[in-house]
C-alpha positions, 0 to 999 in steps of 0.5 A: 253563502254557508247555511249550517243547520245547528240544532245540536251535537250530531256526535253525541258530544265527543271530545273532538266536537267539543274541541271544535265548538266549546259552546255546545252542551257538555253533559256526559251521555255515556256514564253508568247509572239510569238512562240519561234524559234526552239531550235538547233537540232529541225526542223525549225518552229517545237515546242516541242508539235509538236515533242512530241505530248501530248497524248489524252484521246483516246491515254491513253485509248489504251493498252500498247503493250510493254511486260515488264518483272517484275524484273531485275533478271527475265529480265536477265534470259529471255535474257539468255534463248532467246539470246536477249539483254535487253532494259532499258526504263526510264520514268517520269510523267509530262515531255513532251517527257516522256508522249509522250512515255508512252501514244503514242509510248508504245501503238503503234504497230510499236513501240511494234514490234521494241521493241519485239527484246529486253527483256524490263524493265520499270522504273519510281519512280512515283506511279499510283495506290494506291495498287499493289495487291487486297484483293485476291492477284491479280496483279493490272497492272499500268495503265501507263505502263501496265503488271508491277505493280507500285511497280515493276517499282518503285522498279527496278529504284534504281537498274538501277540507280546504274548499268546504269545511271551514276549518272544522272536521265534523262527521257525518256532514252533507254539503250541497255544491252548485255548479258555480261552486257555491255551497247551498247548505251544509248540514252537520249538526242535527238530532234526527235523520229527518232533519238531514234527509229533508234538507238533502231532498229540499236542496233539489226541490228548490233548484230551478235548474233541471238535470239533463238526461245522459244516456250511458249504457247504450253507447259504444264502449269506445266512446265512453273512454273519454267520459269521467263518469264512474259508471262509464269508467267501470264499463270501460275497465270491464270491457278491457278485462273481458275483451280480446287483444284487438278490443284492448288495443282499441280501448288503449288507442282511445285513451291516447286520444283523450288524455284530458279525461285521464282514464287512469285505472284503464291504464293501470290495467294495461300497465300490468298486462302481460302483453308487452305491446299493450303495456307499452301503449298504456305507458305512451298514454300515461305520459300524456295525462296531466293529472296528479292521479297518474303519478301512482301509476307512473310509479308502477310502470317504472318498477319494470325494466324499460328502454332508456328512452321510454324510461326517460320520457316517463321521468319527464312526465313526472317532471311536468307534473311536479308543480301539481303533485308533491309525490311527482316532484319526489319521484322525478328527483328519485328517478333522475338521481338513480339514473345519474353518476355521482360526483362524490363517489367514484363508483367505477374507481371503487369497483376496480380497486375492489376487483378480486375481493380487494379492500380493508379486512379485519386482521387479528387484534395483535396486528391492529394494535401493532399498527397503532403502536408503530404510528404512535412511535412515529409521532414520538420521534417527530411530534411536529409532523402533521402526517404522523399525527393523522396517521395515529389518529386513523390507527386509533380509530381502527382500534375502536371500530375494527371488528378484530378489536371492537368485537372480540378484543374489548369484549364486554368493555367495548363501549367504554374502551371505544369511547376512550379511543375515540377521545384519543383519536379526536385529540390526534386529529386536532393536533394534526389540524394545528400542525397544518393537516388538511384535506379529506383524511383529516375531515374523514377522521374528524367526521368519524370522531364527531359521529361517535361523540354525538355530534351528528350535524358536524359529522355529516358536514365533514363527511360530505366534504371528505367524500367529495375529495376522497379517492377510492380507498377500499383498504382504509377502514376510515374511508369505508366508514366515512362513505357510510356516514356520507350516505346517511348525511344525504339521507337525512338531508333528503328527509329534511327537505321532504319535511320542510316541503322544499325541493332538493337536488337529484344528485343527493339520490345519486350519492346515496345509491352510489355509496350503498353500491360500494358497501354492498360489495365491500368486505366490511359492508353489512346487512344493516347497510342494505336494510337502510338502502332498501328502506330509504328507496322503498319509502321514496317510491323507487320500489324496483330499485329497492327490490333489486337491492334486497334480492342482491343483499339476500344473496350475500346475507341470506341469514339476515332477520332484517332483510327477511322482515323486509322481504315479507313486508314487500311481498305482503304489501305488493302481492299478498300472502300467496306471493309470500308462500311462493317465494319461500317455496322457491328459496326452499327449492334452492336450499332444501337442507339449509337450516336458515332457509328452513327457519325463515320459511317456517316463520313466513308460514306463521305470518301466512297462518295469522293472515289466513286467520284474519281473513277467516280461512281456518283450513288454510290457516291449519295447513300453514301452521302445520307447514311452519311446524315441519319447517322449524323442526327441520331447522333444528334437525340440521342445526342445533343452534336454531332449537330455542327460537324454533321451539318458541314459534312451534309452541305459538303455532300449536297454540294457534292450532288449538285456538282454531280447534276451539273455534271449530268446537273440537275441545279434545283436539284443542286440549292436546294441541294446547298441552303440546305447545306448553310442553314444547316451550313453556316460556312462550306461554305468556307471549302474544302472537301476531294476532295479539293472542297469547297461549295463556289466553287460549288455555283460559278460553279452553278451560272455560269451554271445558267447564261449560262442557262439563269435561272434568277429565280434560279440565283436570289435565289442563289445570294440572299442567297450568298449576305446574308452571311458574305463575309468571308464565301465566300472566296475561297481556298488558291490555287484559291485566286491568280487568279486575280479579279474573286471574285470581279466580282462575287461580282459586278454581285451579287449586292454587 
């Protein structure tokens, strides 16, 4: 039976807690003025900060001493093995008592000793590292909680919420669960540490069951493969990392024999192993594991090229897990769809018809108009001819969307002229239908008219009907645009099914992939199609196929900002900043004198520098910034069209270098860099970089430091330049503008 200890609000009366429990007192403990009286339940004269001491930098630097199990299933198995109860711990970022537990108590030897009588799990919905595993499959422990990954403490929270939290997300919270699943206490309201720790201690003292001693460290490592205990898992993974090939193979064969124990992180290490024989053994073991936790590793394994039989076995494993894991169901549909042939898009037929570059190409505007005039004359000569009406509808659509007319001929009036032309085309389609026109041409023309008139749902339905009957028509602008609309319709249907948590046929995935495969080769295909295709595949977890789409698209559209944005995103997410540098070095090696390649390499170096600053590596950041400046300058030298944007980013790079010089107490160097950045591109002065810091903020900081250092000459140089700028260029970012009259005081000191 649930027995909550409700003395007073542990949160310090945060809005979230008040919303959960309206009967709690509502006094505000954080207003200005004299210190508040102690709330009920808190010692007289005591404050929240005294009771829940905020962790210091030194506190956070100490290791977490609580040994958390990785999953709820692991915790239950270990509890049964050791005859210990489970202690569920709930934590959240930013809340005063939760911060105290995470930064102080969970790193305290006395607390660790107390918690050692339990099998412990930790839940928090906040992420503290961008990735859970590095590029070699090694775990990246959460810096807040220690031996678990962020993904693990996030994944366990919904399960614990459903089982034990009674509809209330309150933190910090500690729940004792016995071996039969019953809750013995649930302590989440208390004004003092002692109440909580006494409850945790009494929970053990009042148990009649005695824990069993389980020897772990002295057992052979192969015997530990079948254990679900955290320390055994860690020992097995370390043995794999340190072992020779023979030992690694033995560990994997032991994993094959224990699919019920799901040594998932051992298998992850092997999947990333450069030894294909070991990676193959890991994949054999993966397909036997019946745990939702294996889905991520199956997805990683499917990122590399595999023999068809092995690939199909892994997709079948996802199929078997579909009832246990929504992600498995999704990935099974995705991979089944990618392996199949579309019934609506004749990929081979389109390829054959486009061989040698055949397909619709934009003509000059006069030719497009002439075609429309000819078809209009045909309708005038035979008003009752449905086919002639349909021909005119298509010709009118071409006038609206053909690059020759929509971009060049209509110019600034493109939208208004285009709207009128779409309305004309819609009337011609309606007339053709009244005269008996049917089939894919009528559906396709009407679909495009509906789409550009804002009737998206009807447009999608018509595009699906048209695509099912449409033969490969690479010479038809209407057909090609209908194909793109068909792909969009399928994508929207898939996202809608995922939102509603309903199943969807894998053939939809096949249709999307086939349609975009045609557009990737078609003369009227564009980088926007490739961006949509990549985003769709990547979000669904088909990362290997997404990466292939991206690489091929960059070959065709090497100057696409959208594609380069996805490339940086993928590299940073998958392998980190080192991979970003390596990839752009490779691109430069292939095209060392290409202005666009130099520009994008410079931008990538800017991103790298900002990551190095976040990670407290100033020397690496300086090198990256200087490399970015060199590459942007190279782009300008080779193509003047890059001058404005390159100068903009060079100015931000110089400001970043100035900031690093200030942090290194090199005020003279900072001054030269700051002035050089302003001179290079004054318009960049109020623009924030990726760290949300603008050059004007850096200049203000430098001004303050020069004042403190009494460097009157340097101060006057800086102020002279700042006084010469348009005042709008000295505006602070929005988040700093509400801070009073600081800007006015600066202007007064500068003599403005």
